[in-house]
Structure formats: C-alpha cells, structure tokens
C-alpha positions as CSV (number, residue, x, y, z in Angstrom):
1,M,0.0,0.0,0.0
2,E,1.1,3.5,-0.8
3,I,-0.4,6.6,0.7
4,V,0.3,10.1,-0.5
5,F,-0.9,12.9,1.7
6,V,-1.5,16.4,0.3
7,R,-2.1,19.4,2.6
8,H,-4.8,21.8,1.4
9,G,-4.0,25.1,-0.2
10,Q,-3.7,28.4,1.5
11,T,-6.6,30.2,3.1
12,D,-6.9,33.7,4.5
13,L,-6.3,32.3,8.0
14,N,-3.1,30.6,6.9
15,K,-1.9,34.0,5.5
16,T,-2.5,35.8,8.8
17,R,-0.9,32.9,10.7
18,K,-3.9,32.4,12.9
19,I,-4.7,28.9,14.2
20,Q,-7.0,27.2,11.8
21,G,-8.5,24.1,13.3
22,S,-11.9,22.3,12.7
23,R,-14.0,25.2,14.0
24,F,-13.2,27.4,10.9
25,D,-14.3,26.0,7.5
26,H,-12.7,28.6,5.3
27,D,-12.2,27.9,1.6
28,L,-9.0,28.6,-0.3
29,D,-8.2,32.3,-0.9
30,Q,-7.4,33.4,-4.4
31,E,-3.7,33.1,-3.9
32,G,-4.2,29.6,-2.5
33,R,-6.4,28.5,-5.4
34,T,-3.9,29.8,-8.0
35,Y,-1.0,28.1,-6.3
36,A,-2.9,24.8,-6.0
37,E,-3.8,25.0,-9.7
38,E,-0.2,25.6,-10.7
39,A,1.0,22.7,-8.5
40,A,-1.6,20.4,-9.7
41,A,-0.6,21.0,-13.3
42,N,2.3,18.6,-12.7
43,F,0.3,16.1,-10.7
44,D,-1.2,12.9,-12.2
45,P,-4.3,11.7,-10.3
46,N,-4.5,8.6,-12.4
47,Q,-1.7,7.0,-10.5
48,F,-4.1,6.5,-7.6
49,D,-6.8,3.9,-7.0
50,L,-8.6,5.8,-4.4
51,V,-8.9,9.4,-3.2
52,F,-10.0,10.2,0.4
53,C,-10.5,13.8,1.6
54,S,-11.5,15.8,4.6
55,P,-15.0,17.2,4.2
56,M,-13.8,20.7,5.0
57,K,-14.0,23.3,2.2
58,R,-10.3,24.0,2.0
59,A,-9.4,20.3,1.6
60,L,-12.3,19.5,-0.8
61,T,-11.4,22.4,-3.1
62,T,-7.8,21.3,-3.1
63,A,-8.8,17.7,-3.9
64,Q,-11.0,18.8,-6.7
65,I,-8.1,20.8,-8.2
66,F,-5.6,17.9,-7.8
67,T,-7.9,15.2,-9.2
68,K,-9.1,17.3,-12.2
69,G,-12.5,15.7,-12.2
70,Q,-10.9,12.3,-13.0
71,K,-11.4,10.6,-9.7
72,E,-14.2,10.1,-7.2
73,I,-13.5,11.9,-3.9
74,I,-14.5,10.0,-0.8
75,T,-14.9,12.3,2.2
76,D,-14.2,10.9,5.7
77,E,-15.0,12.8,9.0
78,R,-11.9,11.3,10.6
79,L,-9.9,13.6,8.3
80,V,-11.2,16.9,9.6
81,E,-8.5,19.2,11.1
82,F,-7.5,19.1,14.7
83,N,-10.0,20.8,17.0
84,F,-8.0,23.5,18.9
85,G,-11.0,24.5,21.0
86,E,-10.8,28.0,22.4
87,W,-7.5,28.5,20.6
88,D,-9.0,28.2,17.2
89,G,-8.8,31.4,15.1
90,K,-6.3,33.1,17.5
91,Y,-2.7,34.1,16.9
92,L,-0.4,31.4,18.1
93,T,2.3,33.9,18.8
94,E,0.1,35.8,21.2
95,L,-1.0,32.6,22.9
96,G,2.6,31.7,23.2
97,K,3.4,34.9,25.1
98,K,0.5,34.3,27.4
99,Y,1.1,30.5,27.9
100,P,4.7,29.8,27.1
101,D,4.6,26.3,28.6
102,A,1.9,25.4,26.1
103,L,4.1,25.7,23.0
104,D,6.9,23.4,21.9
105,P,10.4,24.7,21.0
106,W,9.3,25.2,17.4
107,G,6.4,27.4,18.4
108,K,3.6,24.9,17.8
109,A,0.9,23.9,20.3
110,A,2.3,21.3,22.7
111,A,0.3,18.4,24.1
112,N,-0.6,20.3,27.3
113,Y,-2.2,23.2,25.4
114,V,-5.5,21.8,26.5
115,K,-4.9,23.2,30.0
116,Y,-5.8,26.6,28.4
117,A,-8.2,25.3,25.8
118,P,-10.3,22.8,27.7
119,H,-12.7,22.2,24.8
120,G,-9.9,21.3,22.5
121,E,-9.0,17.9,21.2
122,T,-6.1,16.1,22.8
123,F,-3.2,14.7,20.8
124,A,-4.2,11.2,22.1
125,E,-7.6,11.7,20.6
126,L,-6.2,12.8,17.3
127,D,-3.8,9.8,17.3
128,Q,-6.8,7.5,17.9
129,R,-8.8,8.8,14.9
130,C,-5.8,8.9,12.6
131,G,-5.0,5.3,13.7
132,S,-8.6,4.3,13.0
133,F,-8.4,5.7,9.5
134,L,-5.0,4.0,8.8
135,D,-6.1,0.7,10.2
136,E,-9.1,0.7,7.8
137,L,-6.8,1.3,4.9
138,Q,-4.6,-1.5,5.9
139,E,-7.6,-3.9,6.3
140,K,-9.2,-3.0,2.9
141,Y,-6.7,-1.6,0.5
142,L,-3.3,-3.2,1.1
143,D,-2.7,-3.5,-2.7
144,K,-3.8,0.1,-3.5
145,K,-2.3,3.5,-4.1
146,I,-4.2,6.0,-2.1
147,L,-4.3,9.8,-2.2
148,V,-5.4,11.6,1.0
149,V,-6.1,15.3,1.0
150,C,-6.4,16.8,4.4
151,H,-4.7,19.1,7.0
152,G,-1.3,20.0,8.4
153,T,-1.8,18.7,11.9
154,L,-3.6,15.6,10.6
155,I,-0.6,14.7,8.4
156,R,1.8,15.2,11.2
157,M,-0.2,12.8,13.3
158,M,-0.6,10.2,10.5
159,F,3.2,10.0,10.4
160,A,3.5,10.1,14.1
161,H,1.1,7.2,14.5
162,Y,3.2,5.0,12.3
163,F,6.7,6.1,13.3
164,T,6.8,7.7,16.8
165,A,4.0,6.0,18.7
166,G,1.9,9.2,18.4
167,D,4.5,11.7,19.4
168,I,3.7,14.5,17.0
169,N,6.8,16.5,18.0
170,A,9.0,14.6,15.6
171,F,7.2,16.0,12.5
172,E,6.9,19.6,11.2
173,T,3.8,20.9,9.6
174,I,4.2,20.6,5.8
175,D,3.6,23.5,3.5
176,N,0.3,24.2,1.7
177,C,-0.1,21.9,-1.2
178,A,3.0,19.9,-0.2
179,L,3.1,16.1,-0.4
180,A,4.2,13.4,2.0
181,K,4.3,9.7,1.2
182,I,4.2,6.5,3.3
183,S,4.6,2.9,1.9
184,Y,3.3,0.0,3.9
185,R,4.3,-3.6,3.3
186,D,4.4,-6.7,5.4
187,H,3.4,-4.8,8.5
188,V,6.2,-2.3,8.1
189,A,5.7,1.4,7.2
190,R,8.4,3.5,5.5
191,I,8.6,7.2,4.9
192,N,9.3,7.9,1.2
193,Y,9.3,11.6,1.4
194,Y,7.9,14.5,3.6
195,N,7.0,18.1,2.7
196,R,7.7,17.7,-1.0
197,L,6.7,20.7,-3.1
198,L,5.6,20.1,-6.7
199,E,7.5,22.0,-9.4
200,L,5.4,24.9,-10.7
201,K,4.9,25.5,-14.4
C-alpha cells in the first residue's frame, strides 16, 4: 500500500498565521487557489486507485483541483482538522506569550495546550482517529495506491502514528499543497518523502 498525503492550499487564516482548526471552515483564498492549480498541473491523479478527503472546504477544493475531475473523492469525517477548541482562530504567537509552557520549541501547540483550551482535542484523541483511518486502509486496501487530501496537523499525526507512537513533535507541519508519502508492506511502514513541493509550471 502506498499513501500520498496532500495538505490543502492556502486560506486567509493561513496567511494571517492564525490557528485554523476544525472550527473554521474557510475555503482557499485566491492566492491559495492559484498556487494549487499551478502545483496540480504537474500532478497525475490517475496513479491513484482511491482518493480520500477531509469534508472541510479548503481540503475539498484542493482535492478537486488535484484530481481534475478524473477521480471520485471520498470524504471521511476522521480527516477533519484538529480541534483546537478555544485557541481556534487566534494568533499562536500571542498565545505563546501568554502561555509559554503550552508551545513546543518550534512554536507549535504542545500536548498540554488543553490546559488553556479545555474544549480542544487532545493529541491522544487525534492519534486515535488517525489510527482508525489508517487501520481501515490496511484492512481494505493493502494493494492500492491512495491519495489523502487533508490538513497539516492531521498529516503530522498520521506519520507520528506510524513512526513515533503518536509523538507528533517529531514532525513539522508541511507546506500548503505539499506532499508526503508512506509505503506500507508486510506490517512495516516506511517514509518515502515528507514536505515535497511540486514544481510549478
């Protein structure tokens, strides 16, 4: 089985560097749409047997651009972005000044951020739903090539689930419209690449 993850294109919240979790369902902004179209020009959707996607607008639009109307897009609720609770839509830099212990050394939310956002999802909960999705792929599609269009924190945890027992700190957030690939064979997962940007025409 081969799984290629694509992070959605840029939204207005990405540009302002506000936290964009599952509470905000913004679509791509014009710059994000243009970049996605340029990146997708060098992308062949026909190499994939199945396409899964987050039901959120920014991911669906990106999936539609990358698949070019040539593939059925299967939405899955397990692929929605991480729920940052009370932190969603706020500036992470400002939260970091207020709660410095809740950010990791790279300026991302640490696992204990939920102390200050009690309605947010935990990393353990995210690991569980990413694991549920990956387990289903292993059970049903071991001989398939699969495209998954979703979100930055989701992709970090997909890799963390396979390679670091759910410790998301080992993986950075990939860029908008960047690709990351995992191969899975004989119960062994392997990273083929991470944060790969497509050449623009």
